[in-house]
N, C-alpha and C positions, 0 to 999 in steps of 0.2 A: 191410338185408341186402345184403351184397356177394357176388359170385360170383368164384371164382378157378379157373383151369384149371391142373391139375398133370398133366403128361404127357398121357394120353388121357381124363382124367376131369374133370368139373365138380363143384365143391364150393361150398356156400353157408354163410354165417355161421350158426352155431347158438348159440355162447356168446361174447359179446364180452369183450375183455380186461378191462374194468372189473369185470365180474361175476366173472371168474376171480380177479382180485386180491382182491376182497371175500370170496369163499368161502375162499381160501387163508388169509387173515387169521383167519377164524373157526376153521378147522381148527387153525392154530397156537396160537390162544388156548386151545383145548381141550387140546392137547398140553402147553402151559405149565402148565395146572392139574393135569392127570393125572400129569405126569412131574416135578413139583416135587421137587427134592432128589435126582434119580436120574441126571443126566448121561447121557442116552440116546445111543446110537450110531445115527445115521440111516444106513441102508444103502440107497442109491439104486440102482435098477435101470436100467442104461444100455441103449439110448441114449435112449429116450423120456422118462424122468423127469428128465433133467438140468435143464431149465428150471424145472419144478415144484419140484424139490429145492432149487434155488438160491433161488427166491422164498419157499418155505416156511421155509428156514433163516434168511432175513433177518427173518422175522416171529417166530421163536422167541426168547424172551427169557431162558430158563433155560440153564445151561451144557449144551452138547451137542457131539457130534463127528459127522463125516460120512465115509463111505467108499463105494465103488462096486463093484457086481458087474454083470457083463454076461451076460444070458440071452437066448436067441433062440427064438421060436416062430412068428413071422409070415413069410409070403411073399406079397408083393403085398397083396391086401385081405383075405386069410383066414388064420386061425390054422392052422398045420400040425398042431397037437396034439402035436408032438414037440418037447421042449425040450432044447436043448443048451447046456451051460454053456460060455461063451467065456472069461470072466475071473473067477477065483475071489476068495475072501475071504482077506486076509492078516492081519487083526487077530485077537487072542486074544479070543474072545467069552465065555469062562468068567465067569459071574456078572454079565454085562452086561445091561442093558436095551436091546433092539434094536427099532428101528422100521424096518420095510421101507417104503421110499418108492417107489411104483409110479405110472406114468402112467395105466394103465388095467387093470382087472381085468374080464375077460369070462368065459371058461370057469372060471377059477380054477386051472387045471392048473399054470401057471407058479408061482403063489403057493404051491400045495400042495407042489410039489417044493422050492421055496426054503425053506419052513418045515421040511420033513423034513431038508434039508441042514443048516440052522442048528441043529436039535435035537441033532445029533451033536457040536456044539461047546459044549454046556453053558451056554447063556445063561440068565440069571435069568428073562427073559421075552422073548417076541417079539410084536410088535404090527404091525398092517398099516395103512398110510396110503396112500390112492390118490386121485388127482385125479378119476378117472372110474370108475364102476362100472356094469356092464351086468347088473343083477340077473336079468333074464330069460334070460341066457345061462349063468349059473353052473351048473356040473355037479358041483361039490364043495362041501361044507359048510365055510365059512370064517367066522371072527369078524373082520370088518373094522370096526375101531373108528373110523377116521378117513376119512371120505368127503366130498370137496368137492361132487361132482355124481353123481346117479344118472341115467343116460341110457338111451334106447331102444337096441335092437340095430342101430344104424347104423354104417357105417364112417366114421371121422372122421380129420381131420388138423389140424395146427397146434399151437402151444404145446408143441413137442417131439415130437408124434406125426407119423408120416410115411406117405407112400404111395411105396413103392419108394425110400426114402431122400430123398424130396423133400417140401417143405412144413413141415418142422420149425420154420423160422424165423418162421412166421406168428404174429402176436400174439393173434389170436382163434382159436377152435376152429371148424372147418368140418365140415359133414356132406356125404357123397356125395349129389349131386343126382340124382334119378331123371330120366332123359332120355326 
C-alpha cells in the first residue's frame, strides 16, 4: 500500500493497476459475447472515463466505434447533484446499440440524465458500463450490465478519476485516507 498526497489530502492504494487491467479484460470479454454482430458505439463520459475507455476498447475484439460526451456533477470531493452537459453528442444514434462508458456511478443521477438524453435520439438499445459502482449510494434504479468493481462509498482518485483535477494520471486507484 502506497500513500500519495494530492493538494491537501492523503490517499492510499485501494486497487492496484494489475487488478484493474484484469477486471477490464473480463468486462470486455462479456461485451464481446453480448454485442457479437452489433457494432456498438461506446459513448465515453469525459473527463474521468478516458483512461478506462481506452483500455476497455483495446480489449474489445468485435467491431465497435467510440465517441465522447462531457457531463459534470462533481466539485471537490462531493457530487453537487446538479448535472450540466458541457459537450454533446454529434453522432446519429438512430437504431444504434450504445454503451455508455463511465468511470464511476455513485448516485446514478448523471447516468439517469444521460439515458434520458440518449432516449430522445432513438437508439436501438442503451447499455451501461462502469469501472466503479458505489451500490450503497445509488438513488435511482439503473440496469448496469457491465461493472468492473463494486466499491464502498469512499472518495477515490487515480486511473482517470481526480480530486480538483489532480491525480488522474495515477496508475492505481487510491482511497481518501482518514487522518
